[in-house]
N, C-alpha and C positions, 0 to 999 in steps of 0.2 A: 767396630762391630762388637756388641756386647751380647750377653746371654739372652736378655729379653728380646733383642732383635731376632736372634736365631729362633727362639721359641715362637715368636709371632710369625715369622716366615713359614715355619713348618705347619702351623695351624692353618694358614691361608692356603698353602700348597696342598694340604690334605683335604680341606673343605672345598677349595676353589670357589669360595664365597666369603666376602668380607663380613657380612652380617653373622653368619653361623660361626665363623672363626672368632669374632669378637665375643659372642656368647660363651663359646668354649673357654676363652681366656678370661672371662668375667670382667670384660671392659667394654667401653662404648666403641662404636665403629670409627668415629673420627680420629681418636688417638691411635687406633690400630693402623689406619691408613697413613698417619704421620710417621709411625714407627717403620712401616715398610718403605716409605720414601726415604727416611733417614738411612736405612740399610742400603737401598739402591744407590744413594749418593756416596756412601762410604765405599761401596764396591765398584762404583763407576759404571754400572750396567743395569738395565731394566730387568726385573725378575718376573714381572707379570705383564700380560697384555690385558687391558681392561676395556670393556665396552659397557654400555648401559645394561646389558643382559648377561654377559659372561665374563669370567676371569680365567685366563689360561697362563700356564707357565711359558716363559721364554726359554730358549736353549740355555741361556745362562742360569735361569731359575732351575731347570731340570738338573743342571750340573751341580748346583749347590745342595740338592736334597741329601745326597750321601754324606758329604762332609758336615752338613748341619746336624744330621742324625748322630754322627760320631761325636760332635761337640757336646750335644745334650747328653748323650750316653756317658761320655767321659766325666762330665760334671756330676751326674747322678751317681756314678761309680765312686767318685771322690767323696760325695756326701755320705754314701753308705759306708765307705772305709773309715771315715772320721767317726761316724756314729758307732760302728762296731768296735773301733779301738777304744772309744770311751766306755763302752759296755764290757770291755775285756774279751771281745770275740776275735780280735786280731792282735797281732803283736809278736814280739820275740822275747823269750826268756832264756838266758844263758845259764846252763846248769852244769855243775862239775860233779865228778865222782872219782872214786879211787881206782877201781879196776874190776876184776872178775866178781868180787863179792857183791858189787852193786848192780851187776847186769840184770838180775831178775827184777828188782824193784824199778830200775830205770826202764826196762822193757815194758813192764806192766803199766807204768805211768804214761809213757810215750804212746802206747797203743790206746789207752783210754782218752788221752788228749786228741789223738788223731780222729777218733770216733766222735768225740763230743764237741771239740773246738778245732776244726781243721785249719782255721785261720791263724792259730797260734803256733809259732815255730819254736820247738825246743832245740836250742843250739847246745850240743853236748860237748864237754871237754873232759877227757879221762886223765888218769894218772895225777890227780891232785889229792894229797893226803893231809890229814890232821891239821897242824898249824898253818900249812900252806893254803889250804882251802879257806880257812877262816880269814887269812890275810887277803885273799882274792875277793872274798865277799865284802870285807870292809873297805877295800879300795875300789869297789864297784866294777871290778873285772868280771865278776860272776854275779848273777841275781839270786841263785839258789844252788844248793849242793846237798849231796848225801855225805854226811860226815859222822865220825864216831868221836864223841867228846869223852875226854878222860874224867871230867867232873862237871858236866852240865854245860849249857850254851855259854859262849863268851858274851861279855857286855855288848849291847847293840844288836844282838841276834835273837831271833825267835826260832824255835825248833819244835818238832813233834817226832816221836819215835815211829819208825815205819817197819822195823825188823829187829827181832832179837836174834843174837848169834852166839854160838857156843865156841869157846876157844878149843882148838884141836892142835895136836902135834903131828906133823908129817915126817915120817922116817922112810928110808929106802927099803925096798924089798930085801929080805935076808937080815935085817937089823935085829939085834937081840931082843928088842922090845916089840917087834912086829906082831906077835901073837897076843899082846895085851888087849883087854877090852876097855881099859882106861889107864890113865897115867897121872903121876903127880910130879911137881917140880923137883922133889927130892930124888926122883929116879934119873934126872937129867943133868945133874951137877957136872959130870965129867964129859958131856957130849960136845962135839963141835957144832957150831951154829952157822946157818946161812940166813942172812937178814936183809931187809931193805936198807938202802943207804940212810945214814942218820939225817941227811939233809931233807929227806922227804917229810919228816915230822910225823911218821906213822904212829898212830895210837897203838896198833898191835905190837910194834917194836918196843914202844915205851912200856906196854903191859908186860912183855917178857922180862925186861930189866927190873921192873918193880917186883914181879913175882919171884924172880931169881934172888933178889936182895932179901925178900922175906924168907926164902929157903936157905939163906946163908951162903950163897956163892955168886960169882960174877960170870956171866956167860962167856965162853971162849969162842969169839966170832972169827971164823976162818975165811969167810967170803961175804962180801956185800954185793947187792944187785940192784938195778934200777926199777924192777917191776916184778910182779908175782909170777909171771910166766918163766922168767929167768931163774927165779928162786927154786921153782918146782923142778926145772930141768937139772939144777945143781943137786937137789935132794935125790932125784932119780939116779944121778951119776955117783951117788955115795959121798959127795963132798961134805955133807953135814945134814943136820935136821933143821926144822924150822917151826916156829909157832905161827898158826894161821887161824882162820875162822871157818866154821862149817859151810857158810853160805858161799865161800869162794869156790867150793867144789861143785856148784851147779854149773859152772863154766869151765873150771879147770879139770883136765883129765887126770884122775887119780891113779891111773895104771902105772905100775913100777914103784908104788909107794904104799905104805900103810898109814891110814888116817885114824888117829887115836884120840878120843875125847880127853881133855885135861880136867882132872878133878882138883878139888881144893876150894878155898874161899873165893866166892864170886867168880864162877867159871864162865860167866856170860858177859858179853858186851852188847851194845845197842846201836844200830844205825839210825840216824835222825835226818829228817829233811830240814834244812836250816835256810834262813833268809834274813835280810836286814830288817830290823824292827820298823825303821822309818820309810821303807820302800812302799809307796802307794800305787804302784803300777797295777792297773786293772787286769792286765794279762797275767801278772804274777798271782793276783788274788784268785783268778780262775784256776791256775795250776794248783794252788794250795787247796781250794775247794775240791778239785778232782782227786787230790791225794787223800783227802779224808774219806772218799768213797772207795778208792783202791786199797788204801791201808787203814783199817779201822783205828780210830784215834787213841785207843787205850794202850798204855804200855803193856805189851804182851807177856808180862811175867812179873812175879814177885821175887824172883831170885836176886 
């Protein structure tokens, strides 16, 4: 039993007239009659009772109507799925991000994709930082990520800035710097620091050591942690201070801390949406196009 047999059967079953069914299928009546006979032989049962004046369904024919409609419907659904996938309207895009600082852009993009392309699934992976996320992109474990580059995209990647972020220092309540409106690295030379683990490849962690080196000191790291939530809990507890970015505090609770802007040379970093240059996935292209609407393409600063 092939698809053209099923479609021919449904046409005759709905018209109950071989001539009208043949016209509907844009074919002559004799080939249609042969097709129905082939189907009946394949199934081993008569599907129609024919007289010179009438055509009626047999019990077996009536039983076939529902399954036949399901067969044709499934085939048409498969055709649509393939066509939509080719047009980038269905598919899966695996997207990585670091943590709370990326929640706002991730949420905005996911909301826009759900409204514009509900057939595209954004599969999200959190807690991927810096060099780790670049490695996952290049190894095809991720298709796209929000990443902060120390000095531009790595070879093999394309990227566009989606958010400008200000470096800030988080100190516990009661800290001697807590009432400052801004702060410089020179003020922090003797402070204990709480940082992400070195293995994360965090650009923010690297930025701290770079700026401390420029200020003439090595940060005294008293505690390392696996994620931003743990770091902030340690800061609240008075274990140490930390360098962060202002966008993290759209999701992190700042209570129990003072968040102080860091002044000095280049006080900003930028979050970029990155993907492999050679990835031609239509679904990925749809996400990139949507990101251009959600996040205006211009680098939002001259700092």
